[in-house]
C-alpha positions in Angstrom: 6.0 8.9 -14.9 5.9 9.1 -18.7 4.5 5.9 -20.0 5.8 4.2 -23.1 2.6 2.6 -24.4 1.6 0.5 -27.3 4.4 -2.0 -26.8 4.3 -5.8 -27.2 4.8 -7.3 -23.8 5.3 -11.0 -22.8 4.6 -11.9 -19.2 5.5 -15.5 -18.4 3.4 -17.4 -15.8 0.5 -14.9 -16.1 -2.6 -17.0 -15.5 -3.0 -15.6 -12.0 -1.3 -14.0 -9.0 1.6 -11.7 -9.7 1.8 -12.5 -13.4 -1.9 -11.7 -13.9 -1.5 -8.4 -12.0 1.6 -7.5 -14.1 -0.3 -8.3 -17.4 -3.2 -6.1 -16.2 -0.9 -3.2 -15.3 0.6 -3.1 -18.8 -2.7 -3.5 -20.5 -4.2 -0.6 -18.5 -1.5 1.7 -19.9 -2.2 0.7 -23.5 0.3 -2.1 -24.1 -0.7 -5.4 -25.8 0.2 -8.4 -23.7 1.0 -12.0 -24.4 -0.2 -14.0 -21.4 2.0 -17.1 -21.1 0.8 -20.3 -19.4 2.0 -23.9 -19.2 -1.0 -26.0 -18.1 -3.5 -23.4 -16.9 -4.8 -22.7 -20.3 -8.4 -22.0 -19.3 -7.4 -19.8 -16.5 -4.9 -18.0 -18.7 -7.5 -17.5 -21.4 -9.8 -15.9 -18.8 -7.0 -13.6 -17.7 -6.3 -12.5 -21.3 -10.0 -11.9 -21.9 -10.3 -9.8 -18.8 -7.5 -7.4 -19.8 -8.5 -3.9 -20.8 -7.8 -2.9 -24.4 -7.5 -5.2 -27.5 -4.9 -7.2 -29.2 -3.9 -9.4 -26.3 -2.9 -13.0 -26.8 -2.5 -16.3 -25.0 0.7 -18.3 -25.5 1.4 -21.8 -24.2 4.8 -23.3 -23.5 6.6 -25.6 -21.0 9.7 -23.7 -19.8 11.1 -27.0 -18.6 11.4 -27.9 -22.3 14.3 -25.9 -23.7 12.9 -26.0 -27.3 9.5 -24.7 -26.1 11.2 -22.0 -24.0 13.4 -20.9 -26.9 10.4 -20.6 -29.2 8.2 -18.7 -26.8 9.2 -15.1 -27.7 8.6 -15.9 -31.4 5.2 -17.3 -30.6 4.3 -14.1 -28.7 5.6 -12.0 -31.6 3.4 -13.9 -34.0 0.4 -13.6 -31.8 0.8 -9.9 -31.1 1.9 -9.0 -34.6 5.2 -7.4 -33.7 8.4 -8.2 -31.8 8.2 -8.4 -28.0 10.1 -5.4 -26.5 9.2 -6.0 -22.9 9.7 -9.4 -21.2 8.6 -10.1 -17.6 10.0 -13.3 -16.3 7.5 -14.5 -13.7 6.9 -18.2 -14.5 8.6 -20.8 -12.4 8.1 -23.5 -9.8 7.3 -21.8 -6.4 7.4 -23.3 -2.9 4.8 -25.5 -1.3 4.6 -28.2 1.3 4.9 -31.0 -1.3 8.1 -29.5 -2.6 9.9 -28.9 0.6 13.4 -30.5 0.8 15.1 -29.4 4.1 18.7 -30.8 3.9 18.7 -32.5 7.3 15.7 -34.8 6.5 15.6 -35.2 2.8 16.9 -38.3 1.1 19.4 -38.2 -1.7 16.9 -39.1 -4.5 14.4 -36.4 -3.4 17.2 -33.8 -3.0 18.5 -34.5 -6.5 15.0 -34.4 -8.0 14.3 -31.1 -6.3 17.4 -29.4 -7.5 17.0 -30.7 -11.1 13.4 -29.6 -11.2 13.9 -26.1 -9.9 17.0 -25.4 -11.9 15.6 -26.8 -15.1 12.4 -24.7 -15.0 13.2 -21.6 -13.0 16.8 -21.0 -14.1 17.4 -22.6 -17.4 13.9 -22.1 -18.8 13.9 -18.4 -17.9 17.5 -18.0 -19.2 16.5 -19.5 -22.6 13.4 -17.3 -23.0 15.5 -14.2 -22.1 18.2 -15.1 -24.6 15.7 -15.7 -27.4 13.9 -12.4 -26.7 17.0 -10.2 -26.4 18.7 -11.9 -29.4 15.7 -11.0 -31.5 15.9 -7.3 -30.3 19.6 -7.2 -31.2 18.9 -8.6 -34.6 16.3 -6.0 -35.2 18.2 -3.1 -33.6 15.3 -2.5 -31.1 15.6 -1.3 -27.5 13.9 -3.3 -24.8 13.3 -4.1 -21.2 13.7 -7.4 -19.2 12.4 -7.6 -15.7 12.7 -10.8 -13.7 10.6 -11.7 -10.6 13.1 -13.0 -8.1 12.6 -13.4 -4.4 13.5 -12.1 -1.0 14.6 -15.7 -0.3 17.8 -15.1 -2.3 19.0 -12.8 0.5 17.1 -14.1 3.5 17.4 -17.8 2.8 14.9 -20.5 2.2 15.9 -23.3 4.7 13.0 -25.6 3.6 13.6 -24.9 -0.1 17.3 -24.3 -0.8 17.0 -25.4 -4.5 14.3 -22.8 -5.0 16.4 -20.0 -3.5 19.4 -21.1 -5.6 17.4 -21.2 -8.8 16.2 -17.6 -8.2 19.7 -16.5 -7.0 21.0 -17.6 -10.4 18.4 -15.3 -12.1 19.5 -12.3 -9.9 23.1 -12.9 -11.0 22.0 -13.4 -14.7 20.2 -10.1 -14.7 23.1 -8.2 -13.3 25.4 -9.7 -16.0 22.9 -9.1 -18.8 22.4 -5.5 -17.6 26.1 -4.8 -18.5 26.2 -6.9 -21.6 23.0 -5.6 -23.1 23.2 -1.9 -22.3 25.1 -1.1 -25.5 22.1 -2.5 -27.4 19.6 -0.3 -25.5 18.2 -3.2 -23.5 17.8 -2.5 -19.7 17.5 -5.4 -17.3 16.4 -5.4 -13.7 15.2 -7.7 -10.9 12.3 -7.4 -8.4 12.7 -9.4 -5.2 9.3 -9.7 -3.5 8.7 -11.0 0.0 5.5 -12.9 0.9 2.8 -11.9 -1.5 -1.0 -12.5 -1.1 -1.9 -14.7 -4.1 -4.4 -17.5 -4.7 -1.7 -20.0 -4.3 -1.0 -19.1 -0.6 -4.5 -18.1 0.4 -4.9 -21.2 2.6 -1.6 -20.5 4.4 -2.6 -16.9 5.2 -6.0 -18.1 6.4 -4.4 -20.7 8.7 -3.0 -20.1 12.2 0.4 -19.5 10.5 -1.0 -16.5 8.7 -0.6 -14.2 11.7 3.1 -15.1 12.0 3.6 -14.5 8.3 2.0 -11.1 8.5 4.0 -10.2 11.6 7.2 -10.7 9.6 6.7 -7.1 8.3 6.4 -4.1 10.6 3.4 -3.1 8.5 1.6 -6.2 9.8 0.6 -7.5 6.4 2.0 -9.2 3.3 2.5 -7.7 -0.1 -0.1 -7.4 -2.8 0.3 -8.5 -6.5 -0.6 -5.0 -7.6 2.3 -3.6 -5.6 4.7 -5.9 -7.5 3.1 -5.0 -10.8 3.5 -1.3 -10.1 7.2 -1.7 -9.6 7.5 -3.8 -12.7 5.7 -1.2 -14.7 8.1 1.5 -13.5 11.2 -0.6 -14.3 9.8 -1.0 -17.9 9.5 2.7 -18.3 11.8 5.2 -20.0 12.6 6.8 -16.7 13.9 3.6 -15.2 16.7 2.9 -17.7 19.2 4.1 -15.1 18.0 1.4 -12.8 19.3 -1.3 -15.1 21.3 -3.9 -13.1 19.4 -3.1 -9.9 17.5 -5.5 -7.6 14.4 -3.8 -6.1 13.4 -5.2 -2.7 9.6 -5.3 -2.2 9.2 -6.9 1.2 7.7 -4.4 3.5 10.9 -4.1 5.5 10.6 -7.7 6.5 14.3 -8.2 5.4 16.7 -5.3 5.0 19.9 -5.0 3.0 21.4 -1.6 4.0 
């Protein structure tokens, strides 16, 4: 793979987990990375400081606030000293026991709150950041890459978290549409759909009795690693991957197949 290095890269939700692994992968090949966080400022700062190379930055924004989301690419541009040409949409509200909202047992108020929260942050916030970044590239006449971290749940289903799955499904569809709309401007757009990934957030679940069942979901007998997702994102941001624009890359260890 021929690397396109020295670019300004914005990775949202990069304090830890997949986002931190993606930031590290870009930094290792010589790109300068803006590590975005919302509330995990200290953790994000530590992630930035641990990146190889120089010129990296920490940017803070609440993607649930449309104004802050819209200004994020400009903040990253100012911090890095040049326009962001690679955007990795990783930030968002994930799943967790306290956020479950199965339709058969969830009251109307909780159901409504769950949908509003997931759609406001995961879908609208990400869409606003993407629009701001790509509009800036069009203004400047620069090519670019947008890669969104979706989820296997879009295709397999998330019965305990339907609003989460729907918020990510909207991003899958957004990327497909943007891939067509932005290709004439030299901007390629793609989606990665990971299955279960071993991150700090789910360490307790994997260590519990449920961990064996989760690992058994893949014929490889394990879950994914953040570095595996990062490797795929790095390729999708490369020159060689421009023809993959519009694609969704499944990264789930054959735990769910779409022939």
